[in-house]
C-alpha positions as CSV (number, residue, x, y, z in Angstrom):
1,M,2.1,19.4,-5.3
2,N,-1.7,19.2,-5.0
3,V,-2.8,15.6,-4.4
4,L,-6.3,14.2,-4.1
5,V,-6.6,11.2,-1.7
6,T,-9.6,9.0,-2.3
7,G,-10.6,7.1,0.8
8,G,-8.6,9.7,2.7
9,T,-10.3,8.9,6.0
10,G,-9.6,5.2,5.9
11,T,-6.9,3.1,7.4
12,L,-4.3,3.8,4.7
13,G,-5.8,7.1,3.5
14,R,-5.4,8.8,6.9
15,E,-1.7,7.9,6.9
16,V,-1.2,9.0,3.3
17,V,-2.8,12.4,4.1
18,I,-0.6,12.9,7.2
19,Q,2.6,12.0,5.4
20,L,1.8,14.1,2.3
21,R,1.2,17.2,4.5
22,Q,4.4,16.5,6.5
23,A,6.3,16.5,3.2
24,G,4.9,19.9,2.2
25,H,2.2,18.8,-0.3
26,R,-1.4,19.8,-0.3
27,A,-3.6,16.7,0.4
28,R,-7.3,17.0,-0.4
29,I,-9.6,14.3,0.9
30,L,-12.5,12.7,-1.0
31,S,-14.8,10.9,1.4
32,R,-18.4,10.1,1.9
33,N,-18.0,11.1,5.5
34,P,-15.5,13.9,5.7
35,R,-16.7,15.4,9.0
36,G,-13.9,16.5,11.3
37,H,-11.2,16.6,8.5
38,V,-9.7,19.6,6.8
39,D,-9.5,20.2,3.1
40,T,-12.2,17.7,2.2
41,V,-14.8,17.2,-0.5
42,Q,-17.8,15.1,0.3
43,G,-18.4,12.7,-2.6
44,D,-19.1,9.1,-3.6
45,L,-17.4,7.1,-6.3
46,A,-20.4,4.9,-6.6
47,T,-22.6,7.8,-7.9
48,G,-20.0,10.3,-9.1
49,A,-21.2,12.9,-6.6
50,G,-18.5,15.5,-5.8
51,L,-15.9,14.1,-8.2
52,Q,-15.5,17.2,-10.3
53,K,-15.1,19.4,-7.3
54,A,-12.6,17.0,-5.7
55,V,-10.4,16.7,-8.8
56,G,-10.4,20.3,-9.8
57,G,-6.9,21.9,-9.4
58,M,-5.2,18.6,-8.5
59,D,-1.9,17.5,-10.0
60,A,-2.2,13.9,-9.0
61,I,-4.4,11.4,-7.3
62,I,-3.7,8.6,-4.8
63,H,-6.7,6.3,-5.3
64,A,-7.0,4.4,-2.0
65,A,-10.8,4.1,-1.8
66,S,-12.3,0.6,-1.9
67,A,-15.4,-1.2,-0.8
68,T,-13.4,-3.7,1.2
69,T,-16.2,-4.9,3.4
70,D,-19.2,-4.2,1.3
71,V,-19.5,-6.8,-1.6
72,L,-22.7,-5.2,-2.9
73,R,-20.9,-1.9,-3.5
74,G,-17.7,-3.4,-4.8
75,N,-18.5,-3.1,-8.5
76,A,-20.0,0.4,-8.2
77,V,-17.1,1.7,-6.1
78,D,-14.0,-0.1,-7.3
79,V,-14.8,-0.7,-10.9
80,K,-17.4,1.8,-12.2
81,G,-16.2,4.3,-9.6
82,T,-12.6,4.1,-10.8
83,R,-13.7,4.6,-14.4
84,R,-15.7,7.7,-13.3
85,L,-12.8,9.1,-11.4
86,L,-10.4,8.6,-14.3
87,N,-12.8,10.2,-16.8
88,V,-13.1,13.3,-14.6
89,A,-9.4,13.3,-13.9
90,R,-8.5,13.3,-17.6
91,E,-10.8,16.2,-18.3
92,A,-9.3,18.1,-15.4
93,G,-5.7,17.6,-16.6
94,V,-4.5,15.4,-13.8
95,K,-1.0,14.1,-14.6
96,H,-0.6,11.0,-12.5
97,I,-2.9,8.5,-10.7
98,V,-1.4,6.1,-8.1
99,F,-3.7,3.1,-7.6
100,V,-3.4,1.0,-4.5
101,S,-3.9,-2.7,-5.0
102,I,-3.2,-6.0,-3.3
103,V,-0.4,-8.6,-3.7
104,G,-1.5,-11.9,-5.1
105,I,-5.0,-10.9,-6.4
106,D,-4.2,-12.6,-9.7
107,R,-3.4,-15.9,-7.9
108,V,-6.2,-16.3,-5.4
109,N,-9.8,-17.1,-6.1
110,Y,-11.7,-14.5,-4.1
111,T,-14.6,-12.2,-5.3
112,Y,-13.1,-9.0,-3.9
113,Y,-9.8,-9.7,-5.6
114,K,-11.5,-10.1,-8.9
115,T,-13.0,-6.7,-8.4
116,K,-9.6,-5.2,-7.7
117,L,-8.2,-6.8,-10.8
118,A,-11.0,-5.3,-12.9
119,A,-10.2,-1.8,-11.4
120,E,-6.5,-2.3,-12.2
121,A,-7.4,-3.1,-15.8
122,I,-9.3,0.3,-16.0
123,V,-6.3,2.1,-14.6
124,R,-4.0,0.4,-17.2
125,E,-6.2,1.7,-20.0
126,G,-4.2,4.9,-19.6
127,K,-6.8,7.7,-19.5
128,V,-4.4,9.2,-17.0
129,S,-0.7,8.3,-16.6
130,W,-0.5,5.7,-13.9
131,S,1.4,3.8,-11.3
132,I,0.0,0.7,-9.5
133,L,1.4,-0.4,-6.1
134,R,0.3,-3.7,-4.7
135,A,0.8,-4.2,-1.0
136,T,0.3,-7.2,1.3
137,Q,-2.3,-7.4,4.0
138,F,-2.4,-4.6,6.6
139,H,-1.8,-5.3,10.3
140,S,-5.3,-3.9,10.9
141,F,-6.7,-6.5,8.6
142,M,-5.1,-9.2,10.6
143,E,-6.9,-7.8,13.7
144,F,-10.2,-7.5,11.9
145,T,-10.0,-11.1,10.6
146,L,-8.9,-12.5,14.0
147,G,-11.8,-10.7,15.6
148,L,-14.2,-12.5,13.3
149,F,-12.6,-15.8,14.1
150,S,-12.7,-15.3,17.9
151,K,-16.5,-14.7,18.5
152,L,-17.0,-18.0,20.4
153,P,-16.6,-17.9,24.2
154,G,-13.2,-19.3,25.2
155,L,-12.2,-20.2,21.6
156,A,-10.3,-18.7,18.7
157,T,-11.1,-20.8,15.7
158,V,-8.4,-19.8,13.1
159,P,-7.1,-21.3,9.8
160,L,-3.7,-21.8,11.4
161,E,-1.9,-22.7,8.1
162,W,-2.8,-19.5,6.3
163,Q,0.3,-17.5,5.4
164,F,0.5,-13.7,5.5
165,Q,3.1,-11.0,5.2
166,P,1.4,-8.3,7.3
167,V,2.5,-4.7,6.6
168,D,1.9,-1.4,8.4
169,A,-0.2,1.3,6.7
170,R,2.4,3.8,7.7
171,D,5.1,2.0,5.7
172,V,2.8,1.8,2.6
173,A,1.8,5.4,3.0
174,R,5.5,6.4,2.9
175,R,6.0,4.5,-0.3
176,L,2.9,6.1,-1.9
177,V,4.1,9.6,-1.1
178,E,7.4,8.7,-2.8
179,V,5.6,7.3,-5.8
180,V,3.2,10.2,-6.4
181,S,6.2,12.6,-6.2
182,Q,7.9,10.8,-9.1
183,E,7.0,10.2,-12.8
184,P,4.3,7.5,-13.4
185,G,6.0,4.1,-13.2
186,G,3.3,1.6,-14.3
187,R,3.2,-1.6,-12.3
188,L,5.7,-1.1,-9.5
189,P,7.5,-3.8,-7.4
190,D,5.2,-5.3,-4.8
191,F,5.4,-3.9,-1.3
192,G,5.4,-6.5,1.5
193,G,5.8,-6.5,5.2
194,P,9.0,-7.4,6.9
195,E,8.0,-11.0,7.9
196,V,6.3,-14.0,6.4
197,R,4.1,-15.5,9.1
198,D,1.6,-18.4,9.5
199,F,-1.7,-17.3,11.0
200,K,-1.1,-19.4,14.1
201,S,1.8,-17.2,15.2
202,I,-0.1,-14.0,14.3
203,A,-3.1,-15.2,16.3
204,E,-0.9,-16.0,19.3
205,S,0.6,-12.6,19.3
206,W,-2.8,-11.0,18.9
207,L,-4.4,-12.9,21.7
208,K,-1.5,-12.1,24.0
209,A,-1.7,-8.3,23.2
210,H,-5.4,-8.3,24.0
211,R,-5.0,-10.5,27.1
212,L,-7.6,-12.9,25.8
213,N,-7.6,-16.3,27.5
214,K,-8.9,-18.2,24.5
215,R,-7.9,-21.7,23.2
216,L,-6.5,-21.6,19.7
217,V,-8.1,-24.2,17.5
218,N,-7.5,-24.9,13.8
219,L,-10.3,-24.1,11.5
220,W,-10.3,-26.1,8.3
221,L,-12.1,-24.4,5.4
222,P,-12.9,-26.5,2.4
223,F,-12.5,-23.7,-0.1
224,K,-10.0,-23.2,-2.9
225,F,-9.3,-19.7,-1.6
226,S,-8.3,-21.2,1.8
227,R,-5.8,-23.6,0.2
228,Q,-4.3,-20.8,-1.9
229,V,-3.7,-18.6,1.1
230,A,-2.1,-21.5,3.0
231,D,0.1,-22.1,0.0
232,G,1.5,-18.5,0.3
233,L,-0.1,-17.0,-2.9
234,L,-0.7,-13.7,-1.1
235,L,3.0,-13.3,-0.3
236,C,5.9,-11.5,-1.9
237,P,8.8,-12.9,0.1
238,D,11.4,-11.2,-2.1
239,Q,10.0,-7.8,-1.4
240,K,10.1,-7.3,2.4
241,S,9.9,-3.5,2.1
242,G,8.0,-2.7,5.3
243,T,9.8,-2.0,8.6
244,I,7.1,-2.4,11.3
245,T,6.4,-6.0,12.4
246,F,3.1,-7.2,13.7
247,E,4.4,-7.3,17.3
248,Q,5.7,-3.8,17.0
249,Y,2.3,-2.6,15.7
250,L,0.5,-4.3,18.6
251,D,2.9,-2.8,21.1
252,L,2.5,0.7,19.7
253,K,-1.3,0.3,19.8
254,Y,-1.8,-1.7,23.0
255,G,1.5,-1.6,24.9
256,A,0.3,1.1,27.3
257,K,-2.6,-1.0,28.6
């Protein structure tokens, strides 16, 4: 099968490409910065550049690209870019698009999540037969967030009551390869990590792995979003599909230090 992976150089996309190729599929990468990768097309969802070339000859698409850390590009990439991609895919005869989304985005008041919901709605219009897989937060996102909360010397100021179900990108990639090899399935069961954790325990493990001697202090944030995360609205406790825990992820990444 010939599969285009948007965002194929990102945290999830890299794993998807690896596992597609290991399974015997062709994986073409669409990326703004494809240097150093094989079978790539340089393109940009925000402008439409390169999309026709990228989609040509593809049987399916795993749409993993997203403006996760650039709010200003969110609408152009995630919403308008998804519509552009689907229009080109329909014209090219693509049979299946698998869209990667996030557990709980319809329950938590956060600007980026509203953007992802709008992109989901475009996929559901059915220009191309579709599957949507929502996953919980990646282990790497836990690290990114904790890094932001640990800028002060000697302190890690963290919303300790936040709840997450961190999942490994390798586990999600494995599921996406299964999904793209099957018939379009619409909205699929959520994909969550193996454990539901409060942010305190996640932060403690992260500080230990990095050998950071910082005092852990609760950060209270007076936002609706913060209360919703603490209430567990980003979780899917009945779908503990992942296999790699946060500690196992840390050990794989930093254990040899």
